[in-house]
C-alpha positions in Angstrom: -75.6 45.0 12.5 -78.6 42.8 11.9 -78.5 39.4 10.3 -81.0 37.6 8.2 -81.6 33.9 7.7 -79.9 32.5 4.7 -80.9 29.4 2.7 -78.9 26.2 3.4 -75.5 26.1 1.9 -76.2 22.7 0.2 -79.2 23.8 -1.9 -81.3 26.6 -3.3 -80.5 29.1 -6.1 -78.3 32.1 -5.7 -79.2 35.6 -6.9 -76.6 36.9 -9.4 -76.7 40.2 -7.6 -75.4 38.6 -4.4 -72.7 40.7 -2.7 -70.4 37.7 -2.9 -70.3 38.2 -6.7 -69.9 42.0 -6.8 -68.0 44.8 -5.2 -64.9 44.8 -3.1 -63.9 41.5 -1.5 -64.1 41.6 2.2 -62.5 39.4 4.9 -64.7 37.6 7.4 -63.8 36.9 11.0 -65.9 34.2 12.7 -65.5 33.8 16.5 -66.8 30.3 17.5 -67.5 29.1 21.1 -68.7 25.8 22.3 -72.5 26.3 22.3 -75.6 26.8 24.4 -79.1 25.5 24.6 -81.9 27.9 23.4 -83.6 27.6 26.8 -83.6 25.8 30.1 -86.6 23.5 29.5 -86.3 19.8 29.0 -86.6 19.7 25.2 -84.3 22.6 24.6 -81.6 21.0 26.8 -82.2 17.6 25.3 -81.7 18.9 21.7 -78.5 20.7 22.8 -77.1 17.7 24.7 -78.0 15.3 21.8 -76.0 17.4 19.3 -73.1 17.9 21.7 -72.8 14.3 22.9 -73.4 12.8 19.4 -70.2 14.5 18.1 -67.6 11.7 17.5 -64.8 14.1 18.5 -66.4 14.5 21.9 -67.5 10.9 22.5 -65.2 8.5 20.7 -67.4 5.5 21.1 -69.1 3.4 18.4 -72.6 4.9 17.6 -73.9 1.4 17.5 -73.9 1.2 21.3 -73.5 4.8 22.3 -76.6 6.3 20.4 -79.1 3.8 22.0 -77.6 4.6 25.4 -77.5 8.3 24.8 -81.0 8.7 23.3 -82.5 6.3 25.8 -81.1 6.3 29.3 -78.9 9.4 29.3 -81.2 11.9 27.6 -84.2 10.8 29.5 -82.6 11.9 32.7 -79.7 14.3 32.2 -81.7 17.2 30.8 -83.4 17.7 34.2 -80.0 18.1 36.0 -78.4 20.1 33.2 -81.5 22.3 32.9 -81.4 23.1 36.7 -77.7 24.1 36.3 -78.5 26.5 33.4 -81.5 28.0 35.3 -79.1 28.9 38.1 -76.8 30.9 35.9 -79.3 32.0 33.1 -79.1 35.6 31.9 -82.8 36.4 32.5 -82.5 40.0 31.1 -81.6 38.7 27.7 -83.2 35.2 28.1 -80.0 33.4 27.1 -76.9 31.7 28.6 -74.0 33.9 29.8 -71.8 32.2 27.1 -74.0 33.6 24.4 -74.0 37.0 26.0 -70.3 37.2 26.4 -69.5 35.7 22.9 -71.7 38.2 21.2 -70.2 41.1 23.3 -66.7 39.9 22.3 -67.7 40.2 18.6 -69.3 43.6 19.1 -66.2 44.9 20.9 -63.9 43.6 18.2 -66.2 45.0 15.5 -65.8 48.5 17.1 -62.0 48.2 16.8 -62.2 46.8 13.2 -65.1 48.8 11.6 -66.1 47.2 8.3 -66.2 50.4 6.4 -62.6 51.2 7.2 -61.0 47.8 7.4 -63.0 45.6 5.1 -63.3 43.0 7.9 -66.7 41.6 8.8 -66.8 40.3 12.4 -69.4 37.7 13.3 -69.8 34.9 15.9 -71.3 31.4 16.1 -71.7 28.4 18.3 -70.4 24.9 17.6 -73.5 23.4 19.1 -76.9 25.1 19.0 -77.4 28.4 17.3 -76.3 30.5 15.6 -74.5 27.6 13.9 -71.1 27.7 12.2 -72.8 26.8 8.9 -75.3 29.6 8.9 -72.8 32.3 10.0 -70.1 31.1 7.6 -72.6 31.2 4.7 -73.7 34.6 5.9 -70.2 36.0 5.7 -69.8 34.7 2.1 -73.2 36.3 1.2 -71.8 39.6 2.5 -68.9 39.4 0.0 -66.2 37.8 2.2 -63.9 35.9 -0.1 -61.6 35.1 2.8 -62.7 33.9 6.3 -60.6 33.7 9.4 -62.0 31.0 11.8 -61.3 31.7 15.5 -62.1 28.8 17.9 -62.3 30.5 21.3 -60.4 27.8 23.1 -57.0 28.9 24.5 -55.8 25.2 24.7 -56.1 22.8 21.7 -58.1 19.6 22.0 -59.7 17.5 19.3 -62.8 17.8 21.4 -62.9 21.6 21.1 -60.7 23.3 18.5 -60.8 20.4 16.0 -64.6 20.0 16.1 -65.0 23.7 15.3 -62.8 23.3 12.3 -64.7 20.1 11.3 -68.0 22.1 11.3 -66.5 24.7 9.1 -65.0 22.2 6.7 -68.3 20.3 6.4 -69.9 23.6 5.4 -67.3 24.2 2.8 -68.0 20.8 1.3 -71.5 21.9 0.5 -70.6 25.3 -1.0 -70.4 26.0 -4.7 -68.3 29.0 -4.1 -65.9 28.5 -1.2 -64.1 31.3 0.5 -60.4 31.0 1.4 -60.1 29.8 5.0 -57.6 30.3 7.7 -58.0 28.6 11.1 -56.5 30.3 14.2 -54.3 28.0 16.3 -54.6 27.6 20.0 -53.0 30.3 22.2 -52.2 28.7 25.5 -49.2 31.0 26.3 -49.8 33.8 23.9 -48.4 36.9 25.6 -51.6 38.9 25.2 -53.6 36.0 26.7 -51.3 35.6 29.7 -51.1 39.3 30.3 -54.9 39.7 30.2 -55.5 36.7 32.4 -52.8 37.8 34.9 -54.3 41.3 35.1 -57.8 39.8 35.5 -56.6 37.6 38.4 -54.7 40.5 40.1 -57.7 42.8 39.8 -60.1 40.2 41.1 -58.0 39.3 44.1 -57.8 43.0 45.1 -61.6 43.0 45.5 -61.6 40.2 48.1 -61.9 41.1 51.8 -59.4 38.4 52.8 -56.4 37.1 50.8 -56.8 33.5 49.8 -54.3 30.9 51.0 -54.3 29.1 47.7 -55.1 30.0 44.1 -56.3 27.0 42.0 -56.4 26.8 38.2 -59.2 24.5 37.1 -59.4 23.2 33.5 -62.0 21.2 31.8 -61.1 17.5 32.0 -60.5 15.0 29.2 -60.5 11.2 29.3 -56.9 9.8 29.7 -57.3 7.6 26.6 -57.8 10.6 24.4 -54.4 11.9 25.5 -52.8 8.5 25.1 -54.2 8.6 21.5 -52.3 11.8 20.9 -54.4 14.8 22.1 -52.0 17.5 23.2 -54.5 19.2 25.6 -52.8 18.6 29.0 -49.4 19.9 27.7 -51.1 23.0 26.5 -52.8 23.5 29.9 -49.4 23.1 31.5 -48.0 25.8 29.1 -50.8 28.2 30.3 -50.1 27.5 33.9 -46.3 27.8 33.6 -46.7 31.2 31.9 -49.3 32.4 34.3 -47.2 31.4 37.3 -44.3 33.3 35.9 -46.4 36.4 35.2 -47.9 36.3 38.7 -44.7 35.3 40.5 -46.2 32.2 42.0 -44.9 28.6 42.2 -46.7 25.4 41.5 -47.5 24.8 45.2 -49.1 28.3 45.4 -51.0 27.9 42.1 -51.8 24.2 41.4 -53.5 22.9 38.3 -56.6 20.6 38.4 -59.2 19.2 36.0 -63.0 19.4 36.4 -66.2 18.1 34.6 -65.3 14.4 34.3 -68.1 12.3 32.9 -68.6 8.5 33.2 -66.5 5.9 34.9 -63.3 5.8 32.9 -60.1 7.7 34.2 -59.8 11.3 33.3 -57.0 13.8 33.6 -56.0 14.3 37.3 -55.9 15.7 39.9 -59.7 16.1 39.9 -60.8 19.6 41.0 -63.6 18.4 43.3 -61.4 15.8 45.1 -58.5 18.2 45.4 -60.6 21.0 46.8 -62.5 18.7 49.0 -59.3 17.7 50.8 -58.0 21.2 51.5 -59.9 22.1 54.7 -58.6 18.9 56.4 -55.1 20.1 55.5 -55.7 23.5 57.2 -56.4 25.5 54.0 -59.7 27.4 54.6 -59.5 30.3 52.1 -59.2 29.6 48.4 -59.7 31.3 45.0 -60.4 29.4 41.8 -59.8 30.5 38.3 -60.6 28.7 35.0 -57.8 29.6 32.5 -59.2 27.1 29.9 -62.4 29.2 29.4 -62.3 32.5 27.7 -65.9 33.2 28.9 -67.8 32.2 31.9 -70.4 29.5 31.3 -72.2 26.7 33.1 -69.0 24.9 33.8 -67.5 27.9 35.6 -70.5 29.7 37.1 -72.5 26.6 38.2 -70.0 23.7 38.5 -67.3 25.8 40.2 -69.1 28.8 41.5 -72.0 26.8 43.1 -71.2 23.0 43.3 -67.6 23.3 44.2 -68.2 26.2 46.6 -70.8 24.1 48.5 -68.4 21.2 48.7 -65.5 23.3 50.0 -67.6 25.1 52.6 -69.2 21.8 53.6 -65.9 20.3 54.4 -64.8 23.1 56.7 -63.6 25.8 54.3 -64.5 29.4 55.2 -63.9 31.5 52.1 -64.4 30.4 48.5 -64.0 32.8 45.6 -64.5 32.1 41.9 -62.5 34.6 39.8 -64.1 35.7 36.5 -62.9 34.7 33.1 -62.0 37.4 30.6 -65.6 37.6 29.3 -66.2 40.9 27.5 -63.4 42.8 29.3 -60.8 45.0 27.6 -58.3 42.2 28.1 -60.4 39.9 25.9 -60.7 42.5 23.2 -57.0 43.2 23.2 -56.3 39.5 23.0 -58.6 39.0 20.0 -57.2 42.2 18.4 -53.7 40.8 18.7 -54.7 37.5 17.2 -56.5 39.3 14.3 -53.4 41.4 13.5 -51.2 38.3 13.5 -53.4 36.0 11.6 -54.5 38.5 8.9 -51.0 39.2 7.9 -50.8 38.9 4.1 -54.6 39.1 3.7 -54.9 42.8 4.7 -52.8 44.8 2.4 -53.4 48.1 4.3 -52.8 48.7 7.9 -55.6 50.1 10.1 
């Protein structure tokens, strides 16, 4: 299915023959992931980081002092380092980040299960930061005749810095719409049976491909400043729910499958234990073979492929480790499709009068 550019939701005239005003009403499904730069050059990375780090959900600091620091010191330097990381994992065949590749594929796979002509469901995807934006794709669904839209933030565990900011972007778009669709937002799914089953199957299958069994399996989640949790963010509890369910499914204890947190930024305390410090101490304790999985990411991205797969690997091997394996996320696997299909069936209850 091809998509065309639509005029901004906040202005411009509408054609009375718009699909939104005629024909059978459809249901839109919008998968939303974090975001990605358009390229790996300085200015593309700078635009992306500026949008991302200007979100008050992500950086809960006063713009009066944060924006001068961000636009001056941070964005004059950080795009070089971030650009190098993206170049290392860039999908050169499609000239895009793996996150965009996998998110698009997830939508296409789901669309094949829910063909529009038979189900009345229009499946699309967007990025919270960068393009395609939530605003343009939400407006696009309305223009295709969707009077109802199910918004699916692709984050297994809830945080105000992820799930909530996707919802914020959608709600801001609705505020500029003359004709608003009905909206449902999908809740987080940290221990959803379909998610746990798919992740456990993915882990088992990946471990079977290794030449030597790892001595330790580590679950690494994206970190969060401690003060966000103290303010009420439920994220670490949801990460723990994922780990408890995965350990049960895999038959492992906490000592065999510990939980850590990566990607800390700045000097303030973040959720612990820190992945890099924990892994850096293992070889000295006699643990030389490890596998790492990232159950907080539905798709592989720069935080998994470069931060874990490259930086963490080098650190572990540099401290005396001998075998490091990064296990893949669900990506565009059958398990990811079945998970999204399960969520769709549950969340569309009452909206879809006819079964598929």
